C-alpha positions as a printed Julia matrix, in Angstrom:
236×3 Matrix{Float64}:
 37.93  -123.79  -24.46
 39.88  -126.07  -22.12
 43.09  -124.35  -23.21
 41.71  -120.95  -22.17
 40.62  -122.23  -18.78
 44.08  -123.65  -18.13
 46.19  -120.62  -19.04
 46.42  -119.16  -15.51
 46.62  -122.58  -13.93
 49.58  -123.63  -16.09
 51.52  -120.48  -15.3
 51.66  -121.4   -11.61
 52.71  -125.07  -11.88
 56.05  -126.94  -12.01
 57.68  -126.69  -15.41
 57.81  -130.43  -16.14
 54.17  -130.92  -15.21
 53.22  -127.94  -17.36
 55.13  -129.42  -20.28
 53.26  -132.74  -20.01
 49.93  -130.97  -19.78
 50.7   -128.81  -22.82
 51.68  -131.95  -24.69
 48.38  -133.57  -23.68
 46.42  -130.6   -24.99
 48.31  -130.61  -28.27
 47.91  -134.37  -28.74
 44.2   -134.16  -27.92
 43.58  -131.31  -30.35
 45.34  -133.31  -33.09
 43.39  -136.5   -32.39
 46.31  -138.45  -30.88
 44.35  -139.75  -27.92
 46.79  -142.42  -26.73
 49.62  -139.9   -26.58
 47.34  -137.43  -24.82
 46.49  -139.97  -22.13
 50.13  -140.85  -21.51
 50.99  -137.17  -21.13
 48.06  -136.62  -18.76
 49.14  -139.54  -16.59
 52.61  -138.01  -16.31
 51.13  -134.6   -15.52
 48.95  -136.07  -12.78
 52.03  -137.29  -10.91
 53.56  -133.82  -10.88
 50.68  -131.37  -10.61
 48.14  -130.64   -7.88
 44.72  -132.19   -8.38
 42.43  -129.74  -10.14
 39.02  -130.01  -11.7
 40.37  -129.52  -15.22
 43.07  -132.19  -14.93
 40.72  -134.76  -13.38
 38.02  -134.07  -15.96
 40.48  -134.41  -18.83
 41.74  -137.72  -17.42
 38.14  -138.92  -17.14
 37.52  -138.06  -20.78
 40.76  -139.73  -21.86
 39.89  -143.0   -20.15
 36.32  -142.75  -21.41
 37.59  -142.59  -24.99
 39.31  -145.95  -24.34
 36.12  -147.44  -22.79
 37.95  -147.77  -19.47
 34.86  -146.76  -17.54
 36.07  -147.72  -14.05
 39.04  -145.36  -14.37
 36.88  -142.72  -16.04
 34.37  -142.92  -13.17
 37.12  -142.42  -10.6
 38.37  -139.26  -12.28
 34.88  -137.87  -12.89
 34.13  -138.44   -9.2
 37.24  -136.45   -8.32
 36.27  -133.7   -10.77
 32.73  -133.51   -9.36
 34.1   -133.19   -5.81
 36.46  -130.43   -6.87
 33.66  -128.53   -8.64
 30.21  -129.71   -7.5
 28.63  -127.01   -9.69
 29.81  -128.59  -12.93
 26.77  -130.14  -14.61
 28.99  -131.8   -17.22
 31.11  -133.55  -14.59
 28.01  -134.76  -12.75
 26.53  -136.03  -16.01
 29.68  -137.88  -17.05
 29.93  -139.38  -13.57
 26.29  -140.48  -13.73
 26.67  -142.02  -17.17
 29.84  -143.87  -16.14
 28.05  -145.29  -13.1
 25.1   -146.23  -15.29
 27.33  -148.19  -17.67
 28.96  -149.91  -14.69
 25.6   -151.05  -13.32
 25.37  -148.63  -10.37
 21.81  -147.43  -10.94
 21.43  -145.66   -7.59
 24.74  -143.82   -7.96
 23.92  -142.94  -11.56
 20.55  -141.49  -10.58
 22.14  -139.39   -7.84
 24.7   -137.86  -10.2
 22.22  -137.35  -13.04
 19.79  -135.64  -10.69
 22.63  -133.35   -9.6
 23.47  -132.59  -13.24
 19.87  -131.81  -14.13
 19.43  -129.74  -10.99
 22.3   -127.58  -12.18
 21.32  -127.56  -15.87
 17.78  -128.88  -16.53
 18.19  -128.65  -20.3
 21.39  -130.7   -20.48
 20.44  -132.93  -23.39
 22.5   -136.05  -22.76
 21.75  -136.03  -19.04
 18.03  -136.09  -19.89
 18.62  -138.97  -22.29
 20.59  -140.96  -19.71
 17.99  -140.38  -17.02
 15.23  -141.43  -19.39
 16.97  -144.68  -20.3
 17.8   -145.34  -16.65
 14.18  -144.97  -15.53
 12.85  -146.94  -18.5
 15.26  -149.75  -17.66
 13.88  -149.8   -14.13
 10.37  -150.35  -15.48
  9.21  -146.77  -14.88
  8.09  -145.66  -18.36
  5.87  -142.84  -17.12
  8.75  -141.3   -15.19
 11.19  -141.83  -18.07
  9.02  -140.17  -20.72
  9.48  -136.47  -19.77
 13.26  -136.83  -19.81
 13.29  -138.51  -23.21
 10.87  -135.94  -24.6
 13.04  -133.11  -23.3
 16.04  -134.68  -25.02
 14.15  -135.23  -28.29
 12.97  -131.61  -28.3
 16.62  -130.52  -28.42
 17.71  -133.27  -30.84
 14.71  -133.78  -33.18
 16.9   -135.63  -35.71
 17.72  -138.46  -33.28
 15.91  -141.52  -34.63
 16.68  -143.78  -31.65
 15.18  -141.29  -29.22
 11.94  -141.16  -31.21
 11.74  -144.95  -31.29
 12.32  -145.12  -27.53
  9.56  -142.54  -26.94
  7.19  -144.41  -29.26
  7.77  -147.66  -27.36
  7.06  -145.98  -24.04
  3.93  -144.29  -25.37
  2.71  -147.67  -26.59
  3.41  -149.16  -23.15
  1.34  -146.37  -21.63
 -1.43  -147.09  -24.19
 -1.09  -143.58  -25.65
 -1.28  -145.1   -29.11
 -2.09  -142.06  -31.23
  0.88  -140.23  -29.76
  3.05  -143.29  -30.4
  1.92  -143.34  -34.03
  2.74  -139.63  -34.37
  6.26  -140.24  -33.07
  6.73  -143.15  -35.47
  5.56  -141.07  -38.42
  8.11  -138.43  -37.46
 10.72  -141.2   -37.31
  9.58  -142.37  -40.74
 10.33  -138.92  -42.13
 13.83  -139.16  -40.68
 14.58  -142.66  -41.97
 11.97  -144.07  -44.37
 13.96  -147.29  -44.93
 14.28  -148.22  -41.24
 12.32  -151.45  -40.87
 11.81  -151.17  -37.09
  9.58  -148.13  -37.61
  7.08  -150.16  -39.64
  7.03  -153.04  -37.19
  6.28  -150.67  -34.32
  3.71  -148.87  -36.45
  2.01  -152.19  -37.18
  1.86  -152.96  -33.48
  0.52  -149.5   -32.61
 -2.15  -149.56  -35.33
 -3.2   -153.09  -34.3
 -3.53  -152.06  -30.66
 -5.57  -149.03  -31.77
 -7.91  -151.28  -33.76
 -6.83  -149.87  -37.14
 -6.54  -153.09  -39.14
 -5.77  -151.74  -42.61
 -2.95  -149.34  -41.6
 -1.55  -152.15  -39.44
 -1.55  -154.52  -42.42
  0.22  -151.94  -44.6
  2.84  -151.25  -41.94
  3.6   -154.94  -41.4
  3.78  -155.44  -45.18
  6.32  -152.61  -45.45
  8.31  -154.17  -42.63
  8.32  -157.53  -44.43
  9.48  -155.93  -47.7
 12.32  -154.11  -46.02
 13.35  -157.21  -44.09
 13.35  -159.32  -47.26
 15.41  -156.7   -49.11
 17.92  -156.62  -46.27
 18.21  -160.41  -46.27
 18.75  -160.39  -50.04
 21.55  -157.81  -49.71
 23.24  -159.94  -47.07
 23.01  -163.06  -49.23
 24.43  -161.17  -52.19
 27.3   -159.9   -50.08
 28.09  -163.4   -48.83
 27.94  -165.04  -52.26
 29.67  -162.35  -54.33
 33.11  -163.52  -55.53
 36.16  -161.59  -54.46
 37.48  -159.48  -57.3
 41.05  -158.52  -56.56
 43.49  -156.44  -58.53
 44.51  -157.94  -61.84
């Protein structure tokens, strides 16, 4: 997709810069991310600043967990094309990871204003608001994300925790049962179920959930002990 967007752009740029950008695209498509970044850095010195180039540089630095540099390029991309929901989202997420909650919220709101259904922007906004102690505000964003990604276990657990905080215990239990269907051996589900059933005054289901948690935790501990004590069997 990026290659198609760049066809006309490339045709109008200096030959050496075009060559570096083509190399970056080829390296990226073949999974050679370090080489792609080096080529993009060379292209940036020779070519005019464009949305596509700045966005690609942001992604390249993001893949290296260099979030300060990624943020700078996503900011440039968002200024060059304020209507790009993806650029606004990536900018917001980078700011969020760097501890700039106010800046993150501003960019995420811009992303969601442009594309309300953007899944990862909803997830980021939900986590941001939950981290600020605003579970009621966070919940609709997390639910919107989960509706588009029903297989995401972590999202269901996050929603269940918030529902429990809001004392909507039956809904929390329903989310945890859905999570149980996704991952029946995940011990955290049973611990949270035990808490939710206890808070709802359902003693027997709570006891069963905590017992399941204990069994899974004991089995996990036994596997770890076995792994630590097993002798190394090398080639003979």
